[in-house]
Each structure stands twice: as C-alpha cells, then as structure tokens.
N, C-alpha and C positions, 0 to 999 in steps of 0.2 A: 607547250601544253598549258591550257588555261586551268587555273585553280579557282574554285568557288568557295566562298566563306559565307557564313551567316551574316546578315546585315550588321549585327552587333560587332562581330570580329572584324568585318571589313571596315567599319567606322574606327575601330581601335587602330588597325594598321594604317589607315589614312591619317590618323591624328599623330602618329609617331613621326619624329623628325628624321626619317630615313633618307639616306643619300648614298650614292655610290662610294664604295670603299669602307663603309662602316663595319665594325664588328658588333654583332648583336647577340645577347644572351637571352633566350626565351626560357622562362622558368615555368614548369608545369605544362609541357607542350602537348600532352595527350597524343592523339593520332598524327600530329604534325602538320595539319592543314595551314595554320597561321605561319609556321616556320617556312613552309614552301613558298607562300606568297611573299613573305619578307625577303627570302633568298632571291627571288626573282627581281626584287626592286632595289638591290644594293650593288649591282654590277659586280665588281671584283671583290666585294666585301665577303663577310662570312657570318653565318648564323650557327650558333651552337644551341641546340634545343635540348633541355634536360627534363626528366620526369622521374619520379621515384618508382614508377610502375614498369616492370620488365615487359609486361604485356603491351603497354602503351608505346614503349620504345620499339618493340618488335613491329608493331602495326605501323608506326611512323616510318621506320626504315623500309618496310615493304612498299609503302606508298610514295617513297621519295627517291627511287633509284636514280633518276636523271640528275636531281640536285646533288645527291651524294657523289655521283661520278664526276660532276662538274667541280667539286671541291668547295662549293659555296655554302654547303649545309652539312652539319654533322650532328649526331645525337649521342647522348650519354645518359645512362641510368644512374642517377644519384639523387639523394635528398638535397634540397637547397641548403639545409642546415649543415651539410657536410661537404658542400661544393668547394673545390679549390682549383685554381689554374694548375695545369700540368706543366712539367718542364717543357720549355719551348713555346708555350701558349702566350700569345699577346693578350693584354687586357682588353676588355670590351668597352665600347663607347656608350652603349645603351643596354639596359636590361628591361625586360617586359614580363610581367606576370599577370595572368588572368585567372581569377577564381583560385588563388593560392592562399589557403588558410593561414599560413605563417606570415603573410604580408597584408591580408585584408582585415586583420583584427580578430579572426576566429580563434587563433592559437597564439596568444601573446608571448608565451615563453619561447616557442619556436621562432617567433618573429625576431627576437633579439639576435639569436644566432644567425638567422637567415640574413638580416641586414648587415651584420659584420662580414659574413662570407661574400655577399654581393659587393659591398664597398671595396673589399680586398681584391675583387676580380675586375673592377672597373678602372678605366683611366682616371687621372686626377679630376678631369671635368666630366666624367661619366655620369649618366643619369639613369635613375630607376623610375619606371612608370608602372602603375597597376590600374586595373579597371576600377570603376566606381566613381569616376568623375563624369565629365560630359564630352567624350566617353572615357577619358583618362584622368588620372591625377598623378602628380609626381611626388615621390617620397624623398624627403630631405635626408641625405646620408652623411651630412657634415659631422655629426657626432660620432660616426663610425670610421671616419677616415683617419689614417695615421699621419 
C-alpha cells in the first residue's frame, strides 16, 4: 500500500537517518501517516508512535491495520512528559517530533520533562529530531543523559 504525505512531512521523513532495523519513536503522531511511511522504510525495525490524544491514536490504529499486524508499528496514548519504556521495550535509536509544543519552545516547562523522558528512552547514541530546521533540526540531549 502506498502512503502519501504532505511535501513537508515527506521532506522530514527523507531527511531522517532511517535504515533497516532501527527503532523509531514518533512523538505527537496524530493520525499516523508519517509513522506508516517510516515503518515501511525500516525493514525489520519498529516505530512506536505516541500521542496524547485518544482520538488521534484511535484514528492512527484504524488507518494502520497492515503495519500493526506486521509488528513494525505500534501506537500508545501517552503525553511525552510521562513517556517511559515498558518492561521488555528496547530503547529507541531515533526520536522525531513534528509540531510538538513541549519540544519546539512553545511550552518550555513541559520541554524539560519531555527531553528527560526522551533521553531515557533512547540508546546511548540515540538522536532526537524536531521540525523547524531545513527541514529538521537535532536537539542535543547530552545534558539529560545519565
């Protein structure tokens, strides 16, 4: 199945250092379109897409049946400020957030908690990307790593 994205989201996906086998955390996935495209591009890797909205997660799951059944994609309703790996979860190689107020400067207090939670969920060399660059920018998480 072909998935179409807006040119902006397509440019973001193309700019990510995706490769087969990666574990990707998408923060603020909305209806899941970008998560589906990323899941198609990482072979036997996995995308966990999270959103604080139950409605967004329900919509994402409805539109992602094949990817969910393949095991390459899963969704979770959770605020990024409260996100934690679950028992048995492997850490993520990459995190991506598009239009997430806690990470783009609109909600600085939430941003501190979000960066701590993301750093804890990434591999030691894991990277966080957000929109706002050309088309991405990377957020340095070194101050949040243990």
